[in-house]
MDTraj code that builds the backbone (N, CA, C; nanometers):
import mdtraj as md
import numpy as np

residues = "UNK UNK UNK UNK UNK UNK UNK UNK UNK UNK UNK UNK UNK UNK UNK UNK UNK UNK UNK UNK UNK UNK UNK UNK UNK UNK UNK UNK UNK UNK UNK UNK UNK UNK UNK UNK UNK UNK UNK UNK UNK UNK UNK UNK UNK UNK UNK UNK UNK UNK UNK UNK UNK UNK UNK UNK UNK UNK UNK UNK UNK UNK UNK UNK UNK UNK UNK UNK UNK UNK UNK UNK UNK UNK UNK UNK UNK UNK UNK UNK UNK UNK UNK UNK UNK UNK UNK UNK UNK UNK UNK UNK UNK UNK UNK UNK UNK UNK UNK UNK UNK UNK UNK UNK UNK UNK UNK UNK UNK UNK UNK UNK UNK UNK".split()
xyz = np.array([
    [4.1018, -0.8944, 3.0646],
    [4.1748, -0.8641, 2.9425],
    [4.3207, -0.8386, 2.9778],
    [4.4082, -0.8709, 2.8886],
    [4.5500, -0.8447, 2.9127],
    [4.5755, -0.6967, 2.8938],
    [4.6480, -0.6400, 2.9855],
    [4.6770, -0.4974, 2.9772],
    [4.7899, -0.4703, 2.8807],
    [4.8791, -0.5648, 2.8660],
    [4.9934, -0.5435, 2.7794],
    [5.0475, -0.6777, 2.7362],
    [5.1090, -0.6791, 2.6229],
    [5.1688, -0.8016, 2.5721],
    [5.2943, -0.7655, 2.4966],
    [5.3827, -0.8608, 2.4826],
    [5.5006, -0.8386, 2.4011],
    [5.4942, -0.9286, 2.2803],
    [5.5635, -0.8886, 2.1764],
    [5.5776, -0.9719, 2.0590],
    [5.7239, -1.0059, 2.0482],
    [5.7556, -1.1339, 2.0504],
    [5.8943, -1.1784, 2.0493],
    [5.9441, -1.1931, 1.9058],
    [6.0742, -1.2175, 1.8877],
    [6.1284, -1.2284, 1.7529],
    [6.0609, -1.3338, 1.6661],
    [6.0033, -1.4370, 1.7271],
    [5.9349, -1.5384, 1.6462],
    [5.7908, -1.4988, 1.6160],
    [5.7550, -1.3736, 1.6461],
    [5.6252, -1.3128, 1.6153],
    [5.5108, -1.3654, 1.7007],
    [5.5408, -1.4422, 1.8045],
    [5.4339, -1.4921, 1.8891],
    [5.4152, -1.3986, 2.0083],
    [5.2905, -1.3588, 2.0372],
    [5.2691, -1.2722, 2.1520],
    [5.2913, -1.3480, 2.2814],
    [5.3542, -1.2808, 2.3761],
    [5.3780, -1.3403, 2.5075],
    [5.3323, -1.2415, 2.6124],
    [5.2229, -1.2707, 2.6843],
    [5.1737, -1.1752, 2.7835],
    [5.2774, -1.1500, 2.8924],
    [5.2929, -1.0232, 2.9298],
    [5.3855, -0.9902, 3.0374],
    [5.3136, -0.9259, 3.1543],
    [5.1913, -0.8832, 3.1355],
    [5.1152, -0.8252, 3.2457],
    [4.9694, -0.8632, 3.2261],
    [4.9124, -0.9338, 3.3182],
    [4.7740, -0.9770, 3.3076],
    [4.6916, -0.8976, 3.4077],
    [4.6780, -0.7709, 3.3796],
    [4.6106, -0.6804, 3.4713],
    [4.4902, -0.6196, 3.4000],
    [4.3758, -0.6251, 3.4627],
    [4.2559, -0.5670, 3.4042],
    [4.2692, -0.4161, 3.3966],
    [4.2232, -0.3594, 3.2854],
    [4.2314, -0.2147, 3.2673],
    [4.1049, -0.1475, 3.3209],
    [4.0796, -0.1642, 3.4495],
    [3.9601, -0.1052, 3.5083],
    [3.9747, 0.0439, 3.5294],
    [4.0945, 0.0902, 3.5519],
    [4.1131, 0.2323, 3.5743],
    [4.2484, 0.2764, 3.5203],
    [4.2673, 0.4055, 3.5102],
    [4.3890, 0.4602, 3.4518],
    [4.5130, 0.4236, 3.5329],
    [4.5009, 0.4205, 3.6639],
    [4.6178, 0.3876, 3.7463],
    [4.6656, 0.2451, 3.7198],
    [4.5716, 0.1524, 3.7116],
    [4.6071, 0.0140, 3.6821],
    [4.6747, 0.0047, 3.5456],
    [4.6231, 0.0791, 3.4487],
    [4.6824, 0.0787, 3.3142],
    [4.8249, 0.1314, 3.3187],
    [4.8474, 0.2393, 3.3921],
    [4.9831, 0.2954, 3.4024],
    [5.0783, 0.1963, 3.4694],
    [5.0306, 0.1279, 3.5721],
    [5.1143, 0.0275, 3.6394],
    [5.1496, -0.0859, 3.5437],
    [5.0530, -0.1276, 3.4611],
    [5.0771, -0.2353, 3.3650],
    [5.1805, -0.1925, 3.2611],
    [5.1705, -0.0686, 3.2134],
    [5.2663, -0.0203, 3.1135],
    [5.4042, -0.0043, 3.1755],
    [5.4105, 0.0376, 3.2992],
    [5.5395, 0.0477, 3.3670],
    [5.6056, -0.0897, 3.3746],
    [5.5283, -0.1920, 3.4124],
    [5.5822, -0.3284, 3.4170],
    [5.6256, -0.3741, 3.2783],
    [5.5466, -0.3400, 3.1785],
    [5.5802, -0.3769, 3.0414],
    [5.7122, -0.3126, 3.0001],
    [5.7275, -0.1839, 3.0272],
    [5.8503, -0.1129, 2.9903],
    [5.9706, -0.1672, 3.0660],
    [5.9487, -0.2147, 3.1861],
    [6.0577, -0.2719, 3.2660],
    [6.0885, -0.4156, 3.2249],
    [6.0068, -0.4746, 3.1391],
    [6.0216, -0.6151, 3.0996],
    [6.1189, -0.6314, 2.9828],
    [6.2057, -0.5340, 2.9663],
    [6.3095, -0.5403, 2.8644],
    [6.2551, -0.5414, 2.7229],
    [6.1463, -0.4680, 2.6987],
    [6.1015, -0.4488, 2.5615],
    [6.1790, -0.3313, 2.5040],
    [6.1927, -0.3298, 2.3726],
    [6.2661, -0.2221, 2.3063],
    [6.1779, -0.1006, 2.2786],
    [6.0520, -0.1251, 2.2497],
    [5.9568, -0.0164, 2.2284],
    [5.8211, -0.0586, 2.2835],
    [5.7374, 0.0415, 2.3108],
    [5.5989, 0.0182, 2.3508],
    [5.5105, 0.0916, 2.2514],
    [5.4126, 0.0213, 2.1970],
    [5.3126, 0.0824, 2.1104],
    [5.1839, 0.0951, 2.1901],
    [5.1332, 0.2167, 2.2009],
    [5.0070, 0.2420, 2.2704],
    [4.9018, 0.2624, 2.1626],
    [4.8039, 0.1734, 2.1585],
    [4.6978, 0.1836, 2.0598],
    [4.5967, 0.2838, 2.1134],
    [4.5853, 0.3957, 2.0435],
    [4.5094, 0.5109, 2.0922],
    [4.3630, 0.4753, 2.1123],
    [4.3159, 0.5106, 2.2294],
    [4.1743, 0.5006, 2.2639],
    [4.1364, 0.6378, 2.3156],
    [4.1339, 0.6521, 2.4453],
    [4.1170, 0.7811, 2.5101],
    [4.2501, 0.8547, 2.4936],
    [4.2486, 0.9675, 2.4225],
    [4.3745, 1.0334, 2.3875],
    [4.4556, 1.0761, 2.5089],
    [4.3919, 1.1306, 2.6097],
    [4.4644, 1.1746, 2.7292],
    [4.5311, 1.0545, 2.7978],
    [4.4554, 0.9484, 2.8182],
    [4.5109, 0.8300, 2.8828],
    [4.6212, 0.7679, 2.7972],
    [4.6027, 0.7640, 2.6664],
    [4.7035, 0.7077, 2.5770],
    [4.8346, 0.7843, 2.5884],
    [4.8270, 0.9170, 2.5915],
    [4.9479, 0.9984, 2.6072],
    [5.0160, 0.9705, 2.7406],
    [4.9371, 0.9555, 2.8440],
    [4.9946, 0.9242, 2.9755],
    [5.0660, 0.7896, 2.9731],
    [5.0067, 0.6919, 2.9072],
    [5.0699, 0.5599, 2.8989],
    [5.2022, 0.5681, 2.8223],
    [5.2041, 0.6465, 2.7154],
    [5.3283, 0.6666, 2.6396],
    [5.4336, 0.7298, 2.7288],
    [5.3944, 0.8303, 2.8048],
    [5.4877, 0.8995, 2.8953],
    [5.5430, 0.8048, 3.0020],
    [5.4596, 0.7154, 3.0538],
    [5.5049, 0.6195, 3.1552],
    [5.6148, 0.5316, 3.0967],
    [5.5942, 0.4810, 2.9773],
    [5.6957, 0.3953, 2.9137],
    [5.8245, 0.4737, 2.8909],
    [5.8125, 0.5970, 2.8445],
    [5.9315, 0.6782, 2.8185],
    [6.0074, 0.7108, 2.9468],
    [5.9360, 0.7329, 3.0570],
    [6.0035, 0.7574, 3.1852],
    [6.0850, 0.6366, 3.2301],
    [6.0457, 0.5186, 3.1848],
    [6.1195, 0.3961, 3.2172],
    [6.2347, 0.3733, 3.1194],
    [6.2536, 0.4681, 3.0266],
    [6.3640, 0.4583, 2.9313],
    [6.3329, 0.3766, 2.8070],
    [6.2063, 0.3549, 2.7801],
    [6.1647, 0.2761, 2.6640],
    [6.0977, 0.3681, 2.5622],
    [6.1415, 0.3582, 2.4357],
    [6.0752, 0.4356, 2.3297],
    [5.9295, 0.3939, 2.3228],
    [5.8424, 0.4902, 2.3000],
    [5.6993, 0.4602, 2.2933],
    [5.6340, 0.5456, 2.1853],
    [5.5361, 0.4877, 2.1193],
    [5.4651, 0.5554, 2.0112],
    [5.3156, 0.5364, 2.0278],
    [5.2397, 0.6386, 1.9871],
    [5.0941, 0.6293, 1.9816],
    [5.0566, 0.5846, 1.8413],
    [4.9680, 0.4871, 1.8333],
    [4.9263, 0.4329, 1.7046],
    [4.7745, 0.4232, 1.7051],
    [4.7110, 0.4717, 1.5972],
    [4.5660, 0.4592, 1.5936],
    [4.5174, 0.3549, 1.4937],
    [4.6082, 0.3046, 1.4105],
    [4.5718, 0.1965, 1.3189],
    [4.6991, 0.1284, 1.2710],
    [4.6838, 0.0087, 1.2192],
    [4.7996, -0.0659, 1.1700],
    [4.8691, 0.0101, 1.0575],
    [4.7939, 0.0854, 0.9790],
    [4.8508, 0.1604, 0.8673],
    [4.9433, 0.2727, 0.9136],
    [4.9295, 0.3153, 1.0381],
    [5.0107, 0.4255, 1.0897],
    [5.1344, 0.3799, 1.1659],
    [5.1634, 0.2498, 1.1611],
    [5.2863, 0.2010, 1.2228],
    [5.4003, 0.2187, 1.1233],
    [5.5082, 0.2760, 1.1683],
    [5.6236, 0.2994, 1.0828],
    [5.7203, 0.1814, 1.0959],
    [5.7450, 0.1066, 0.9885],
    [5.8384, -0.0059, 0.9966],
    [5.9766, 0.0348, 1.0487],
    [6.0159, 0.1595, 1.0308],
    [6.1459, 0.2062, 1.0815],
    [6.1527, 0.1972, 1.2335],
    [6.0384, 0.2076, 1.3018],
    [6.0372, 0.1957, 1.4474],
    [6.0887, 0.0586, 1.4916],
    [6.0740, -0.0402, 1.4045],
    [6.1034, -0.1788, 1.4412],
    [6.2455, -0.2219, 1.4050],
    [6.3208, -0.1349, 1.3403],
    [6.4576, -0.1692, 1.3030],
    [6.5417, -0.1915, 1.4283],
    [6.6064, -0.3058, 1.4354],
    [6.6901, -0.3397, 1.5493],
    [6.6133, -0.3747, 1.6753],
    [6.4844, -0.3916, 1.6641],
    [6.3977, -0.4204, 1.7781],
    [6.3690, -0.5697, 1.7833],
    [6.3878, -0.6286, 1.9003],
    [6.3564, -0.7708, 1.9121],
    [6.2304, -0.7957, 1.9947],
    [6.1987, -0.7072, 2.0898],
    [6.0777, -0.7248, 2.1718],
    [5.9960, -0.5969, 2.1697],
    [5.8691, -0.6139, 2.1371],
    [5.7775, -0.5013, 2.1227],
    [5.6652, -0.5182, 2.2233],
    [5.6388, -0.4144, 2.3005],
    [5.5258, -0.4159, 2.3922],
    [5.4098, -0.3416, 2.3297],
    [5.2895, -0.3947, 2.3427],
    [5.1705, -0.3265, 2.2926],
    [5.0667, -0.3216, 2.4043],
    [4.9919, -0.2124, 2.4056],
    [4.8877, -0.1971, 2.5056],
    [4.7757, -0.1100, 2.4496],
    [4.6520, -0.1397, 2.4859],
    [4.5430, -0.0524, 2.4436],
    [4.5455, 0.0764, 2.5250],
    [4.5024, 0.1854, 2.4639],
    [4.4967, 0.3134, 2.5332],
    [4.3722, 0.3307, 2.6168],
    [4.2797, 0.2366, 2.6059],
    [4.1572, 0.2409, 2.6864],
    [4.1034, 0.1000, 2.7021],
    [4.0304, 0.0757, 2.8102],
    [3.9703, -0.0564, 2.8260],
    [3.8369, -0.0630, 2.7534],
    [3.7883, -0.1784, 2.7158],
    [3.8687, -0.2986, 2.6953],
    [3.9427, -0.2865, 2.5644],
    [4.0360, -0.3774, 2.5351],
    [4.1071, -0.3684, 2.4075],
    [4.0072, -0.3639, 2.2919],
    [4.0243, -0.2688, 2.2069],
    [3.9305, -0.2459, 2.0977],
    [3.9682, -0.3260, 1.9732],
    [3.8814, -0.3148, 1.8730],
    [3.9140, -0.3755, 1.7440],
    [4.0426, -0.3165, 1.6896],
    [4.0650, -0.1871, 1.7144],
    [4.1887, -0.1232, 1.6683],
    [4.3098, -0.1905, 1.7300],
    [4.3011, -0.2252, 1.8575],
    [4.4110, -0.2927, 1.9253],
    [4.4395, -0.4267, 1.8580],
    [4.3349, -0.5032, 1.8348],
    [4.3535, -0.6340, 1.7714],
    [4.4048, -0.6182, 1.6283],
    [4.3548, -0.5199, 1.5554],
    [4.4007, -0.4969, 1.4179],
    [4.5473, -0.4539, 1.4168],
    [4.5863, -0.3697, 1.5108],
    [4.7262, -0.3270, 1.5188],
    [4.8167, -0.4433, 1.5558],
    [4.7703, -0.5316, 1.6416],
    [4.8483, -0.6500, 1.6773],
    [4.8732, -0.7355, 1.5529],
    [4.7687, -0.7546, 1.4736],
    [4.7845, -0.8322, 1.3498],
    [4.8752, -0.7587, 1.2518],
    [4.8590, -0.6266, 1.2386],
    [4.9430, -0.5478, 1.1486],
    [5.0891, -0.5528, 1.1887],
    [5.1145, -0.5512, 1.3174],
    [5.2510, -0.5596, 1.3683],
    [5.3151, -0.6917, 1.3279],
    [5.2408, -0.7993, 1.3400],
    [5.2926, -0.9300, 1.2993],
    [5.3248, -0.9313, 1.1498],
    [5.2403, -0.8662, 1.0696],
    [5.2638, -0.8598, 0.9254],
    [5.3897, -0.7816, 0.8943],
    [5.4069, -0.6661, 0.9593],
    [5.5267, -0.5841, 0.9373],
    [5.6507, -0.6633, 0.9759],
    [5.6468, -0.7301, 1.0905],
    [5.7624, -0.8077, 1.1371],
    [5.7936, -0.9219, 1.0406],
    [5.6901, -0.9866, 0.9881],
    [5.7122, -1.0980, 0.8960],
    [5.7787, -1.0490, 0.7675],
    [5.7408, -0.9304, 0.7201],
    [5.8015, -0.8746, 0.5979],
    [5.9470, -0.8376, 0.6164],
    [5.9847, -0.8013, 0.7402],
    [6.1198, -0.7540, 0.7643],
    [6.2194, -0.8674, 0.7894],
    [6.1693, -0.9905, 0.7980],
    [6.2627, -1.1023, 0.8233],
    [6.2910, -1.1793, 0.6975],
])
top = md.Topology()
chain = top.add_chain()
for i, resn in enumerate(residues, 1):
    res = top.add_residue(resn, chain, resSeq=i)
    for name in ("N", "CA", "C"):
        top.add_atom(name, md.element.get_by_symbol(name[0]), res)
traj = md.Trajectory(xyz[None], top)
């Protein structure tokens, strides 16, 4: 499973880290790479709350804004203002239905804002 992906301005996902989320350390390394990949924000789709918070903290330590999201309805369109690249990652392995639903919701929000 992809550990993290970005969504580009044309709304197409582009994988930036193809690392299996077998353990928390691997997940943190994937999010660090994602945050270093010149994304403007990272959305962590909440799974295991402790691990999700750690992933958010990793992105923030790299200087990237990060938010915890548990559903597409809880994404704030204001987070996306002036943002061209968005990183998303599941908070627990494997990516859940919530992760896939949030990915679709993100595309919908981006489409409305253009």
